[in-house]
Backbone as XML, in Angstrom:
<?xml version="1.0"?>
<chain id="A" units="angstrom">
  <residue number="1" name="UNK">
    <atom name="N" x="113.193" y="59.840" z="-4.600"/>
    <atom name="CA" x="112.725" y="59.282" z="-2.997"/>
    <atom name="C" x="113.693" y="58.793" z="-1.602"/>
  </residue>
  <residue number="2" name="UNK">
    <atom name="N" x="113.094" y="59.097" z="-0.694"/>
    <atom name="CA" x="113.920" y="58.910" z="0.425"/>
    <atom name="C" x="114.118" y="57.696" z="0.268"/>
  </residue>
  <residue number="3" name="UNK">
    <atom name="N" x="115.073" y="57.332" z="1.573"/>
    <atom name="CA" x="115.462" y="56.089" z="1.649"/>
    <atom name="C" x="114.922" y="55.592" z="3.138"/>
  </residue>
  <residue number="4" name="UNK">
    <atom name="N" x="114.788" y="54.127" z="3.248"/>
    <atom name="CA" x="114.255" y="54.241" z="4.637"/>
    <atom name="C" x="115.266" y="54.479" z="5.851"/>
  </residue>
  <residue number="5" name="UNK">
    <atom name="N" x="114.876" y="55.240" z="6.544"/>
    <atom name="CA" x="115.526" y="56.202" z="7.448"/>
    <atom name="C" x="115.144" y="55.201" z="8.992"/>
  </residue>
  <residue number="6" name="UNK">
    <atom name="N" x="116.215" y="54.910" z="9.602"/>
    <atom name="CA" x="116.045" y="53.746" z="11.053"/>
    <atom name="C" x="115.396" y="54.987" z="12.009"/>
  </residue>
  <residue number="7" name="UNK">
    <atom name="N" x="115.882" y="56.350" z="11.896"/>
    <atom name="CA" x="115.884" y="57.270" z="12.818"/>
    <atom name="C" x="114.685" y="57.813" z="12.611"/>
  </residue>
  <residue number="8" name="UNK">
    <atom name="N" x="113.615" y="57.631" z="12.034"/>
    <atom name="CA" x="112.348" y="57.966" z="11.443"/>
    <atom name="C" x="111.456" y="58.205" z="12.651"/>
  </residue>
  <residue number="9" name="UNK">
    <atom name="N" x="112.020" y="56.814" z="13.369"/>
    <atom name="CA" x="110.492" y="56.649" z="14.582"/>
    <atom name="C" x="111.211" y="57.185" z="15.967"/>
  </residue>
  <residue number="10" name="UNK">
    <atom name="N" x="111.839" y="58.115" z="15.981"/>
    <atom name="CA" x="112.294" y="58.955" z="17.345"/>
    <atom name="C" x="111.199" y="59.886" z="17.829"/>
  </residue>
  <residue number="11" name="UNK">
    <atom name="N" x="110.282" y="59.282" z="18.842"/>
    <atom name="CA" x="109.027" y="60.414" z="18.815"/>
    <atom name="C" x="109.589" y="61.947" z="19.480"/>
  </residue>
  <residue number="12" name="UNK">
    <atom name="N" x="109.225" y="62.899" z="18.803"/>
    <atom name="CA" x="109.335" y="64.071" z="18.727"/>
    <atom name="C" x="110.316" y="64.944" z="18.520"/>
  </residue>
  <residue number="13" name="UNK">
    <atom name="N" x="111.188" y="63.706" z="17.425"/>
    <atom name="CA" x="112.245" y="64.299" z="16.689"/>
    <atom name="C" x="112.518" y="64.169" z="15.461"/>
  </residue>
  <residue number="14" name="UNK">
    <atom name="N" x="112.947" y="65.490" z="14.863"/>
    <atom name="CA" x="113.075" y="65.230" z="13.332"/>
    <atom name="C" x="113.958" y="65.491" z="13.086"/>
  </residue>
  <residue number="15" name="UNK">
    <atom name="N" x="114.742" y="64.212" z="12.617"/>
    <atom name="CA" x="116.502" y="64.343" z="12.304"/>
    <atom name="C" x="116.316" y="65.352" z="11.042"/>
  </residue>
  <residue number="16" name="UNK">
    <atom name="N" x="117.542" y="66.478" z="11.118"/>
    <atom name="CA" x="117.948" y="67.256" z="9.780"/>
    <atom name="C" x="118.949" y="66.670" z="8.964"/>
  </residue>
  <residue number="17" name="UNK">
    <atom name="N" x="118.017" y="65.972" z="8.019"/>
    <atom name="CA" x="118.908" y="65.624" z="6.848"/>
    <atom name="C" x="119.092" y="66.203" z="5.499"/>
  </residue>
  <residue number="18" name="UNK">
    <atom name="N" x="119.703" y="65.358" z="4.478"/>
    <atom name="CA" x="119.519" y="65.572" z="3.188"/>
    <atom name="C" x="118.025" y="66.254" z="2.894"/>
  </residue>
  <residue number="19" name="UNK">
    <atom name="N" x="117.188" y="65.441" z="2.634"/>
    <atom name="CA" x="115.753" y="65.645" z="2.734"/>
    <atom name="C" x="114.961" y="66.639" z="3.281"/>
  </residue>
  <residue number="20" name="UNK">
    <atom name="N" x="115.582" y="66.779" z="4.457"/>
    <atom name="CA" x="115.102" y="67.957" z="4.976"/>
    <atom name="C" x="115.599" y="69.233" z="4.774"/>
  </residue>
  <residue number="21" name="UNK">
    <atom name="N" x="116.910" y="69.007" z="4.405"/>
    <atom name="CA" x="117.207" y="70.269" z="3.954"/>
    <atom name="C" x="117.177" y="71.063" z="2.487"/>
  </residue>
  <residue number="22" name="UNK">
    <atom name="N" x="116.514" y="69.763" z="1.622"/>
    <atom name="CA" x="115.856" y="70.173" z="0.570"/>
    <atom name="C" x="114.748" y="70.845" z="0.453"/>
  </residue>
  <residue number="23" name="UNK">
    <atom name="N" x="114.408" y="70.338" z="1.203"/>
    <atom name="CA" x="112.675" y="70.893" z="1.728"/>
    <atom name="C" x="112.819" y="72.004" z="2.123"/>
  </residue>
  <residue number="24" name="UNK">
    <atom name="N" x="114.060" y="72.602" z="2.658"/>
    <atom name="CA" x="113.586" y="73.573" z="3.913"/>
    <atom name="C" x="114.739" y="74.930" z="3.037"/>
  </residue>
  <residue number="25" name="UNK">
    <atom name="N" x="115.564" y="74.390" z="2.121"/>
    <atom name="CA" x="116.365" y="75.181" z="1.598"/>
    <atom name="C" x="115.963" y="76.901" z="1.840"/>
  </residue>
  <residue number="26" name="UNK">
    <atom name="N" x="115.318" y="77.161" z="1.201"/>
    <atom name="CA" x="114.295" y="78.660" z="0.657"/>
    <atom name="C" x="114.145" y="79.180" z="2.319"/>
  </residue>
  <residue number="27" name="UNK">
    <atom name="N" x="113.779" y="78.458" z="3.038"/>
    <atom name="CA" x="113.085" y="78.889" z="4.486"/>
    <atom name="C" x="114.632" y="79.108" z="5.216"/>
  </residue>
  <residue number="28" name="UNK">
    <atom name="N" x="115.011" y="78.222" z="5.301"/>
    <atom name="CA" x="116.369" y="78.207" z="5.578"/>
    <atom name="C" x="117.200" y="79.607" z="5.409"/>
  </residue>
  <residue number="29" name="UNK">
    <atom name="N" x="117.241" y="79.877" z="3.761"/>
    <atom name="CA" x="118.194" y="81.393" z="3.409"/>
    <atom name="C" x="117.406" y="82.082" z="4.196"/>
  </residue>
  <residue number="30" name="UNK">
    <atom name="N" x="115.951" y="82.422" z="4.133"/>
    <atom name="CA" x="115.464" y="83.372" z="4.672"/>
    <atom name="C" x="115.893" y="83.573" z="5.710"/>
  </residue>
  <residue number="31" name="UNK">
    <atom name="N" x="116.031" y="82.505" z="6.693"/>
    <atom name="CA" x="116.656" y="83.186" z="8.029"/>
    <atom name="C" x="117.673" y="83.353" z="8.332"/>
  </residue>
  <residue number="32" name="UNK">
    <atom name="N" x="118.679" y="83.033" z="7.366"/>
    <atom name="CA" x="119.790" y="83.709" z="7.204"/>
    <atom name="C" x="119.949" y="85.091" z="6.779"/>
  </residue>
  <residue number="33" name="UNK">
    <atom name="N" x="118.885" y="85.070" z="6.019"/>
    <atom name="CA" x="119.040" y="86.800" z="5.733"/>
    <atom name="C" x="118.711" y="87.622" z="6.685"/>
  </residue>
  <residue number="34" name="UNK">
    <atom name="N" x="118.368" y="87.149" z="7.592"/>
    <atom name="CA" x="117.995" y="88.150" z="9.096"/>
    <atom name="C" x="119.357" y="88.383" z="9.901"/>
  </residue>
  <residue number="35" name="UNK">
    <atom name="N" x="120.303" y="87.736" z="9.392"/>
    <atom name="CA" x="122.118" y="88.439" z="10.029"/>
    <atom name="C" x="122.344" y="89.686" z="9.744"/>
  </residue>
  <residue number="36" name="UNK">
    <atom name="N" x="121.219" y="90.248" z="8.450"/>
    <atom name="CA" x="121.658" y="91.492" z="8.195"/>
    <atom name="C" x="120.911" y="92.518" z="8.747"/>
  </residue>
  <residue number="37" name="UNK">
    <atom name="N" x="120.866" y="93.187" z="9.309"/>
    <atom name="CA" x="120.211" y="95.004" z="10.132"/>
    <atom name="C" x="119.120" y="95.078" z="8.810"/>
  </residue>
  <residue number="38" name="UNK">
    <atom name="N" x="119.813" y="95.193" z="7.656"/>
    <atom name="CA" x="118.550" y="96.068" z="6.969"/>
    <atom name="C" x="117.349" y="95.124" z="6.695"/>
  </residue>
  <residue number="39" name="UNK">
    <atom name="N" x="118.023" y="93.586" z="6.797"/>
    <atom name="CA" x="116.701" y="92.892" z="6.185"/>
    <atom name="C" x="115.684" y="92.485" z="7.848"/>
  </residue>
  <residue number="40" name="UNK">
    <atom name="N" x="116.492" y="92.738" z="8.709"/>
    <atom name="CA" x="115.765" y="92.585" z="9.925"/>
    <atom name="C" x="114.811" y="93.508" z="9.659"/>
  </residue>
  <residue number="41" name="UNK">
    <atom name="N" x="115.212" y="94.819" z="9.186"/>
    <atom name="CA" x="114.308" y="96.069" z="9.431"/>
    <atom name="C" x="113.065" y="96.151" z="8.799"/>
  </residue>
  <residue number="42" name="UNK">
    <atom name="N" x="113.641" y="95.556" z="7.031"/>
    <atom name="CA" x="112.250" y="94.962" z="6.565"/>
    <atom name="C" x="111.393" y="94.218" z="6.709"/>
  </residue>
  <residue number="43" name="UNK">
    <atom name="N" x="112.056" y="92.878" z="7.012"/>
    <atom name="CA" x="110.996" y="92.004" z="7.832"/>
    <atom name="C" x="110.356" y="92.272" z="8.899"/>
  </residue>
  <residue number="44" name="UNK">
    <atom name="N" x="110.876" y="93.163" z="9.918"/>
    <atom name="CA" x="110.039" y="93.726" z="10.899"/>
    <atom name="C" x="108.839" y="95.001" z="10.231"/>
  </residue>
  <residue number="45" name="UNK">
    <atom name="N" x="109.361" y="95.550" z="9.288"/>
    <atom name="CA" x="108.249" y="96.697" z="8.777"/>
    <atom name="C" x="107.080" y="96.005" z="8.129"/>
  </residue>
  <residue number="46" name="UNK">
    <atom name="N" x="107.199" y="94.919" z="7.305"/>
    <atom name="CA" x="106.181" y="94.301" z="6.727"/>
    <atom name="C" x="106.587" y="92.671" z="6.548"/>
  </residue>
  <residue number="47" name="UNK">
    <atom name="N" x="106.333" y="91.585" z="7.578"/>
    <atom name="CA" x="106.674" y="90.377" z="7.418"/>
    <atom name="C" x="106.345" y="89.857" z="6.132"/>
  </residue>
  <residue number="48" name="UNK">
    <atom name="N" x="104.951" y="89.897" z="5.632"/>
    <atom name="CA" x="104.689" y="88.766" z="4.635"/>
    <atom name="C" x="105.084" y="89.451" z="3.565"/>
  </residue>
  <residue number="49" name="UNK">
    <atom name="N" x="105.126" y="91.049" z="3.131"/>
    <atom name="CA" x="106.046" y="91.231" z="2.055"/>
    <atom name="C" x="107.530" y="90.954" z="2.243"/>
  </residue>
  <residue number="50" name="UNK">
    <atom name="N" x="108.115" y="91.028" z="2.726"/>
    <atom name="CA" x="109.366" y="90.327" z="2.944"/>
    <atom name="C" x="109.358" y="88.605" z="2.575"/>
  </residue>
  <residue number="51" name="UNK">
    <atom name="N" x="108.696" y="87.898" z="3.398"/>
    <atom name="CA" x="108.267" y="86.582" z="3.116"/>
    <atom name="C" x="108.013" y="86.109" z="1.463"/>
  </residue>
  <residue number="52" name="UNK">
    <atom name="N" x="107.286" y="87.071" z="1.086"/>
    <atom name="CA" x="107.060" y="86.814" z="-0.549"/>
    <atom name="C" x="108.058" y="87.011" z="-1.279"/>
  </residue>
  <residue number="53" name="UNK">
    <atom name="N" x="108.985" y="87.542" z="-0.754"/>
    <atom name="CA" x="110.381" y="87.797" z="-1.639"/>
    <atom name="C" x="111.101" y="86.382" z="-1.636"/>
  </residue>
  <residue number="54" name="UNK">
    <atom name="N" x="110.567" y="85.456" z="-0.939"/>
    <atom name="CA" x="111.226" y="84.133" z="-1.130"/>
    <atom name="C" x="110.148" y="83.008" z="-1.660"/>
  </residue>
  <residue number="55" name="UNK">
    <atom name="N" x="110.931" y="82.039" z="-2.490"/>
    <atom name="CA" x="110.262" y="81.111" z="-2.862"/>
    <atom name="C" x="110.081" y="79.765" z="-1.835"/>
  </residue>
  <residue number="56" name="UNK">
    <atom name="N" x="109.467" y="80.371" z="-0.803"/>
    <atom name="CA" x="108.808" y="79.074" z="0.441"/>
    <atom name="C" x="107.738" y="78.847" z="-0.294"/>
  </residue>
  <residue number="57" name="UNK">
    <atom name="N" x="107.013" y="77.701" z="0.960"/>
    <atom name="CA" x="105.897" y="77.319" z="0.333"/>
    <atom name="C" x="105.017" y="78.511" z="1.202"/>
  </residue>
  <residue number="58" name="UNK">
    <atom name="N" x="103.676" y="78.294" z="0.984"/>
    <atom name="CA" x="102.768" y="78.727" z="1.691"/>
    <atom name="C" x="102.636" y="78.687" z="3.190"/>
  </residue>
  <residue number="59" name="UNK">
    <atom name="N" x="102.799" y="77.410" z="3.369"/>
    <atom name="CA" x="102.600" y="76.947" z="4.609"/>
    <atom name="C" x="103.604" y="77.309" z="5.753"/>
  </residue>
  <residue number="60" name="UNK">
    <atom name="N" x="105.055" y="77.312" z="4.890"/>
    <atom name="CA" x="106.435" y="77.454" z="5.347"/>
    <atom name="C" x="106.531" y="78.882" z="5.655"/>
  </residue>
  <residue number="61" name="UNK">
    <atom name="N" x="105.655" y="79.998" z="4.868"/>
    <atom name="CA" x="105.520" y="81.284" z="5.389"/>
    <atom name="C" x="104.677" y="81.769" z="6.344"/>
  </residue>
  <residue number="62" name="UNK">
    <atom name="N" x="103.416" y="80.872" z="6.334"/>
    <atom name="CA" x="102.523" y="80.654" z="7.754"/>
    <atom name="C" x="103.107" y="80.278" z="8.572"/>
  </residue>
  <residue number="63" name="UNK">
    <atom name="N" x="104.201" y="79.493" z="8.665"/>
    <atom name="CA" x="104.530" y="79.055" z="9.879"/>
    <atom name="C" x="105.521" y="80.072" z="10.494"/>
  </residue>
  <residue number="64" name="UNK">
    <atom name="N" x="106.017" y="80.789" z="9.667"/>
    <atom name="CA" x="106.853" y="82.050" z="10.067"/>
    <atom name="C" x="106.088" y="82.774" z="10.660"/>
  </residue>
  <residue number="65" name="UNK">
    <atom name="N" x="105.028" y="83.175" z="9.867"/>
    <atom name="CA" x="104.240" y="84.231" z="10.699"/>
    <atom name="C" x="103.674" y="83.992" z="12.086"/>
  </residue>
  <residue number="66" name="UNK">
    <atom name="N" x="103.323" y="82.733" z="11.907"/>
    <atom name="CA" x="102.679" y="82.274" z="12.898"/>
    <atom name="C" x="103.753" y="81.938" z="14.274"/>
  </residue>
  <residue number="67" name="UNK">
    <atom name="N" x="105.132" y="81.674" z="13.922"/>
    <atom name="CA" x="106.141" y="81.787" z="14.532"/>
    <atom name="C" x="105.879" y="80.282" z="15.474"/>
  </residue>
  <residue number="68" name="UNK">
    <atom name="N" x="105.424" y="79.327" z="14.641"/>
    <atom name="CA" x="105.520" y="77.960" z="14.781"/>
    <atom name="C" x="107.012" y="76.947" z="14.364"/>
  </residue>
  <residue number="69" name="UNK">
    <atom name="N" x="107.344" y="76.997" z="15.280"/>
    <atom name="CA" x="108.516" y="76.743" z="15.199"/>
    <atom name="C" x="108.900" y="75.008" z="15.027"/>
  </residue>
  <residue number="70" name="UNK">
    <atom name="N" x="107.830" y="74.321" z="15.702"/>
    <atom name="CA" x="107.751" y="73.083" z="15.583"/>
    <atom name="C" x="107.414" y="72.601" z="13.974"/>
  </residue>
  <residue number="71" name="UNK">
    <atom name="N" x="106.586" y="73.303" z="13.526"/>
    <atom name="CA" x="105.761" y="73.150" z="12.264"/>
    <atom name="C" x="106.759" y="73.693" z="11.322"/>
  </residue>
  <residue number="72" name="UNK">
    <atom name="N" x="108.075" y="74.929" z="11.390"/>
    <atom name="CA" x="108.948" y="74.873" z="10.960"/>
    <atom name="C" x="109.909" y="73.915" z="10.952"/>
  </residue>
  <residue number="73" name="UNK">
    <atom name="N" x="110.359" y="72.988" z="11.805"/>
    <atom name="CA" x="111.507" y="72.214" z="11.591"/>
    <atom name="C" x="110.727" y="70.724" z="10.949"/>
  </residue>
  <residue number="74" name="UNK">
    <atom name="N" x="109.358" y="70.535" z="11.375"/>
    <atom name="CA" x="108.592" y="69.616" z="10.464"/>
    <atom name="C" x="108.641" y="69.981" z="8.816"/>
  </residue>
  <residue number="75" name="UNK">
    <atom name="N" x="108.666" y="71.606" z="8.200"/>
    <atom name="CA" x="108.965" y="72.127" z="7.177"/>
    <atom name="C" x="110.685" y="72.288" z="6.491"/>
  </residue>
  <residue number="76" name="UNK">
    <atom name="N" x="111.372" y="71.330" z="6.993"/>
    <atom name="CA" x="112.878" y="71.564" z="6.615"/>
    <atom name="C" x="113.289" y="72.489" z="7.254"/>
  </residue>
  <residue number="77" name="UNK">
    <atom name="N" x="112.801" y="73.504" z="8.451"/>
    <atom name="CA" x="113.975" y="74.427" z="8.745"/>
    <atom name="C" x="114.638" y="73.750" z="9.769"/>
  </residue>
  <residue number="78" name="UNK">
    <atom name="N" x="115.707" y="74.078" z="10.286"/>
    <atom name="CA" x="117.006" y="73.818" z="10.860"/>
    <atom name="C" x="116.927" y="74.708" z="12.128"/>
  </residue>
  <residue number="79" name="UNK">
    <atom name="N" x="117.040" y="74.168" z="13.318"/>
    <atom name="CA" x="117.087" y="74.880" z="14.107"/>
    <atom name="C" x="118.143" y="76.244" z="14.618"/>
  </residue>
  <residue number="80" name="UNK">
    <atom name="N" x="119.252" y="75.568" z="13.951"/>
    <atom name="CA" x="120.006" y="76.959" z="13.809"/>
    <atom name="C" x="120.166" y="78.348" z="13.167"/>
  </residue>
  <residue number="81" name="UNK">
    <atom name="N" x="119.269" y="77.930" z="12.241"/>
    <atom name="CA" x="118.773" y="78.939" z="11.121"/>
    <atom name="C" x="117.710" y="79.536" z="11.918"/>
  </residue>
  <residue number="82" name="UNK">
    <atom name="N" x="116.812" y="78.928" z="12.484"/>
    <atom name="CA" x="115.498" y="79.420" z="12.708"/>
    <atom name="C" x="115.856" y="80.836" z="14.065"/>
  </residue>
  <residue number="83" name="UNK">
    <atom name="N" x="116.988" y="80.231" z="14.440"/>
    <atom name="CA" x="117.397" y="81.180" z="15.792"/>
    <atom name="C" x="117.357" y="82.583" z="14.972"/>
  </residue>
  <residue number="84" name="UNK">
    <atom name="N" x="117.778" y="82.381" z="14.124"/>
    <atom name="CA" x="117.886" y="83.777" z="13.634"/>
    <atom name="C" x="116.764" y="84.840" z="13.674"/>
  </residue>
  <residue number="85" name="UNK">
    <atom name="N" x="115.540" y="84.015" z="13.529"/>
    <atom name="CA" x="114.281" y="84.188" z="13.828"/>
    <atom name="C" x="113.732" y="84.718" z="15.359"/>
  </residue>
  <residue number="86" name="UNK">
    <atom name="N" x="114.198" y="83.440" z="16.239"/>
    <atom name="CA" x="114.185" y="84.032" z="17.207"/>
    <atom name="C" x="114.891" y="85.585" z="17.695"/>
  </residue>
  <residue number="87" name="UNK">
    <atom name="N" x="116.025" y="85.513" z="17.124"/>
    <atom name="CA" x="116.918" y="86.356" z="17.749"/>
    <atom name="C" x="116.475" y="88.011" z="17.434"/>
  </residue>
  <residue number="88" name="UNK">
    <atom name="N" x="115.772" y="87.745" z="16.046"/>
    <atom name="CA" x="114.832" y="89.232" z="15.116"/>
    <atom name="C" x="113.793" y="89.465" z="16.289"/>
  </residue>
  <residue number="89" name="UNK">
    <atom name="N" x="113.402" y="88.592" z="17.178"/>
    <atom name="CA" x="111.966" y="88.703" z="18.113"/>
    <atom name="C" x="112.672" y="89.190" z="19.283"/>
  </residue>
  <residue number="90" name="UNK">
    <atom name="N" x="113.828" y="89.296" z="19.401"/>
    <atom name="CA" x="114.458" y="89.678" z="20.729"/>
    <atom name="C" x="113.742" y="88.614" z="21.645"/>
  </residue>
  <residue number="91" name="UNK">
    <atom name="N" x="114.161" y="87.275" z="21.099"/>
    <atom name="CA" x="114.109" y="86.097" z="21.848"/>
    <atom name="C" x="115.153" y="85.142" z="22.249"/>
  </residue>
  <residue number="92" name="UNK">
    <atom name="N" x="115.236" y="84.507" z="23.322"/>
    <atom name="CA" x="116.456" y="83.520" z="23.351"/>
    <atom name="C" x="116.308" y="82.148" z="22.839"/>
  </residue>
  <residue number="93" name="UNK">
    <atom name="N" x="117.639" y="81.928" z="22.614"/>
    <atom name="CA" x="116.998" y="80.266" z="22.292"/>
    <atom name="C" x="116.663" y="79.492" z="23.455"/>
  </residue>
  <residue number="94" name="UNK">
    <atom name="N" x="116.881" y="79.678" z="24.747"/>
    <atom name="CA" x="116.144" y="78.988" z="25.785"/>
    <atom name="C" x="114.550" y="79.559" z="25.561"/>
  </residue>
  <residue number="95" name="UNK">
    <atom name="N" x="114.508" y="80.724" z="25.582"/>
    <atom name="CA" x="112.859" y="81.015" z="25.196"/>
    <atom name="C" x="111.997" y="80.277" z="23.834"/>
  </residue>
  <residue number="96" name="UNK">
    <atom name="N" x="113.039" y="80.142" z="22.934"/>
    <atom name="CA" x="112.263" y="79.712" z="21.923"/>
    <atom name="C" x="111.984" y="77.781" z="22.137"/>
  </residue>
  <residue number="97" name="UNK">
    <atom name="N" x="113.437" y="77.282" z="22.759"/>
    <atom name="CA" x="113.433" y="75.749" z="22.995"/>
    <atom name="C" x="112.086" y="75.294" z="24.096"/>
  </residue>
  <residue number="98" name="UNK">
    <atom name="N" x="112.174" y="76.319" z="24.792"/>
    <atom name="CA" x="110.893" y="76.267" z="25.980"/>
    <atom name="C" x="109.718" y="76.206" z="25.434"/>
  </residue>
  <residue number="99" name="UNK">
    <atom name="N" x="109.347" y="76.887" z="24.206"/>
    <atom name="CA" x="108.111" y="76.726" z="23.457"/>
    <atom name="C" x="107.732" y="75.693" z="22.535"/>
  </residue>
  <residue number="100" name="UNK">
    <atom name="N" x="109.148" y="75.172" z="22.154"/>
    <atom name="CA" x="109.282" y="74.151" z="21.321"/>
    <atom name="C" x="108.478" y="72.931" z="22.148"/>
  </residue>
  <residue number="101" name="UNK">
    <atom name="N" x="109.019" y="72.600" z="23.440"/>
    <atom name="CA" x="108.738" y="71.679" z="24.354"/>
    <atom name="C" x="107.528" y="71.686" z="25.328"/>
  </residue>
  <residue number="102" name="UNK">
    <atom name="N" x="107.107" y="73.124" z="25.107"/>
    <atom name="CA" x="105.534" y="72.798" z="25.386"/>
    <atom name="C" x="105.912" y="73.492" z="26.953"/>
  </residue>
  <residue number="103" name="UNK">
    <atom name="N" x="107.023" y="73.814" z="27.197"/>
    <atom name="CA" x="107.421" y="74.519" z="28.844"/>
    <atom name="C" x="107.477" y="75.511" z="28.860"/>
  </residue>
  <residue number="104" name="UNK">
    <atom name="N" x="107.022" y="75.962" z="30.403"/>
    <atom name="CA" x="107.628" y="76.847" z="30.821"/>
    <atom name="C" x="109.001" y="77.400" z="30.744"/>
  </residue>
  <residue number="105" name="UNK">
    <atom name="N" x="109.471" y="78.470" z="30.679"/>
    <atom name="CA" x="110.902" y="78.579" z="30.271"/>
    <atom name="C" x="111.904" y="78.394" z="31.367"/>
  </residue>
  <residue number="106" name="UNK">
    <atom name="N" x="111.075" y="78.833" z="32.799"/>
    <atom name="CA" x="112.026" y="78.486" z="34.257"/>
    <atom name="C" x="111.979" y="76.767" z="34.289"/>
  </residue>
  <residue number="107" name="UNK">
    <atom name="N" x="111.010" y="76.235" z="34.104"/>
    <atom name="CA" x="110.721" y="74.972" z="34.160"/>
    <atom name="C" x="112.039" y="74.051" z="32.965"/>
  </residue>
  <residue number="108" name="UNK">
    <atom name="N" x="111.816" y="74.520" z="31.378"/>
    <atom name="CA" x="113.112" y="74.077" z="30.716"/>
    <atom name="C" x="114.285" y="74.472" z="31.081"/>
  </residue>
  <residue number="109" name="UNK">
    <atom name="N" x="114.652" y="75.835" z="31.475"/>
    <atom name="CA" x="116.143" y="75.893" z="32.148"/>
    <atom name="C" x="116.445" y="75.010" z="33.541"/>
  </residue>
  <residue number="110" name="UNK">
    <atom name="N" x="115.394" y="74.766" z="34.203"/>
    <atom name="CA" x="115.631" y="73.781" z="35.375"/>
    <atom name="C" x="115.941" y="72.288" z="35.304"/>
  </residue>
  <residue number="111" name="UNK">
    <atom name="N" x="115.129" y="71.893" z="33.896"/>
    <atom name="CA" x="115.444" y="70.520" z="33.181"/>
    <atom name="C" x="116.390" y="70.590" z="32.856"/>
  </residue>
  <residue number="112" name="UNK">
    <atom name="N" x="117.373" y="71.344" z="31.780"/>
    <atom name="CA" x="118.640" y="71.225" z="31.448"/>
    <atom name="C" x="119.628" y="71.631" z="32.419"/>
  </residue>
  <residue number="113" name="UNK">
    <atom name="N" x="119.665" y="72.147" z="33.357"/>
    <atom name="CA" x="120.572" y="72.378" z="34.669"/>
    <atom name="C" x="120.855" y="71.004" z="35.325"/>
  </residue>
  <residue number="114" name="UNK">
    <atom name="N" x="119.311" y="70.325" z="35.324"/>
    <atom name="CA" x="119.606" y="68.978" z="36.083"/>
    <atom name="C" x="119.870" y="67.879" z="35.133"/>
  </residue>
  <residue number="115" name="UNK">
    <atom name="N" x="120.238" y="67.825" z="34.078"/>
    <atom name="CA" x="120.891" y="66.786" z="33.092"/>
    <atom name="C" x="120.285" y="66.709" z="32.045"/>
  </residue>
  <residue number="116" name="UNK">
    <atom name="N" x="118.542" y="67.657" z="31.491"/>
    <atom name="CA" x="118.475" y="67.302" z="30.332"/>
    <atom name="C" x="117.172" y="66.152" z="30.673"/>
  </residue>
  <residue number="117" name="UNK">
    <atom name="N" x="116.690" y="66.097" z="29.659"/>
    <atom name="CA" x="115.256" y="65.358" z="29.601"/>
    <atom name="C" x="115.693" y="63.728" z="29.787"/>
  </residue>
  <residue number="118" name="UNK">
    <atom name="N" x="114.816" y="63.295" z="30.463"/>
    <atom name="CA" x="115.105" y="61.844" z="30.488"/>
    <atom name="C" x="114.959" y="61.234" z="29.262"/>
  </residue>
  <residue number="119" name="UNK">
    <atom name="N" x="115.697" y="59.885" z="29.092"/>
    <atom name="CA" x="115.460" y="59.086" z="27.622"/>
    <atom name="C" x="114.352" y="58.545" z="27.899"/>
  </residue>
  <residue number="120" name="UNK">
    <atom name="N" x="113.621" y="58.092" z="28.853"/>
    <atom name="CA" x="112.263" y="57.337" z="29.172"/>
    <atom name="C" x="111.182" y="57.875" z="27.991"/>
  </residue>
  <residue number="121" name="UNK">
    <atom name="N" x="110.697" y="56.872" z="27.211"/>
    <atom name="CA" x="109.917" y="57.396" z="26.063"/>
    <atom name="C" x="110.358" y="58.280" z="25.141"/>
  </residue>
  <residue number="122" name="UNK">
    <atom name="N" x="111.756" y="58.650" z="25.014"/>
    <atom name="CA" x="112.156" y="58.932" z="23.958"/>
    <atom name="C" x="113.236" y="58.344" z="23.244"/>
  </residue>
  <residue number="123" name="UNK">
    <atom name="N" x="113.177" y="57.013" z="23.065"/>
    <atom name="CA" x="113.899" y="55.746" z="22.424"/>
    <atom name="C" x="112.925" y="55.767" z="20.952"/>
  </residue>
  <residue number="124" name="UNK">
    <atom name="N" x="113.873" y="55.068" z="20.293"/>
    <atom name="CA" x="113.023" y="54.553" z="19.270"/>
    <atom name="C" x="111.995" y="53.394" z="19.348"/>
  </residue>
  <residue number="125" name="UNK">
    <atom name="N" x="110.752" y="53.981" z="18.834"/>
    <atom name="CA" x="109.549" y="53.348" z="19.016"/>
    <atom name="C" x="109.862" y="51.747" z="18.972"/>
  </residue>
  <residue number="126" name="UNK">
    <atom name="N" x="110.625" y="51.542" z="17.975"/>
    <atom name="CA" x="111.109" y="49.930" z="18.019"/>
    <atom name="C" x="111.780" y="49.487" z="19.503"/>
  </residue>
  <residue number="127" name="UNK">
    <atom name="N" x="112.529" y="50.364" z="19.999"/>
    <atom name="CA" x="112.949" y="49.654" z="21.063"/>
    <atom name="C" x="111.846" y="49.968" z="22.348"/>
  </residue>
  <residue number="128" name="UNK">
    <atom name="N" x="110.797" y="50.467" z="22.014"/>
    <atom name="CA" x="109.848" y="50.609" z="23.328"/>
    <atom name="C" x="109.289" y="49.101" z="23.082"/>
  </residue>
  <residue number="129" name="UNK">
    <atom name="N" x="109.119" y="48.545" z="21.858"/>
    <atom name="CA" x="108.185" y="47.326" z="21.675"/>
    <atom name="C" x="108.977" y="46.393" z="21.730"/>
  </residue>
  <residue number="130" name="UNK">
    <atom name="N" x="110.162" y="46.373" z="22.072"/>
    <atom name="CA" x="111.064" y="44.966" z="22.501"/>
    <atom name="C" x="111.780" y="44.830" z="21.245"/>
  </residue>
  <residue number="131" name="UNK">
    <atom name="N" x="111.781" y="45.706" z="20.320"/>
    <atom name="CA" x="113.111" y="45.279" z="19.453"/>
    <atom name="C" x="114.265" y="46.175" z="19.835"/>
  </residue>
  <residue number="132" name="UNK">
    <atom name="N" x="115.156" y="45.746" z="18.825"/>
    <atom name="CA" x="116.702" y="46.113" z="19.112"/>
    <atom name="C" x="116.918" y="47.022" z="18.397"/>
  </residue>
</chain>
């Protein structure tokens, strides 16, 4: 059973901790397999067949097929492992991050060049309610 996590109430944030690592182990191993050209070719030729070689949950497999990166993060994916999937699709990290934040790529780039996202609205929920 997971311990009480003080960071569990950060809006829009999934902290990759030991529980997430266990949940996403096979998903992340699949992503790492895409570092090899032969595996990328096999995946691109028949994504479903390649995914079925991995003991991931059906929800994880569907998340990969849908390229639903935020869902994959919630299912234990680590963004640095998921990057192998972005790159297999010949997409940049910036492109993927813009999709995960619901922004156009140019707007995401400008936000990051301007110092990043404001902390307003991105604090612990407990802080917003006057807690310490």
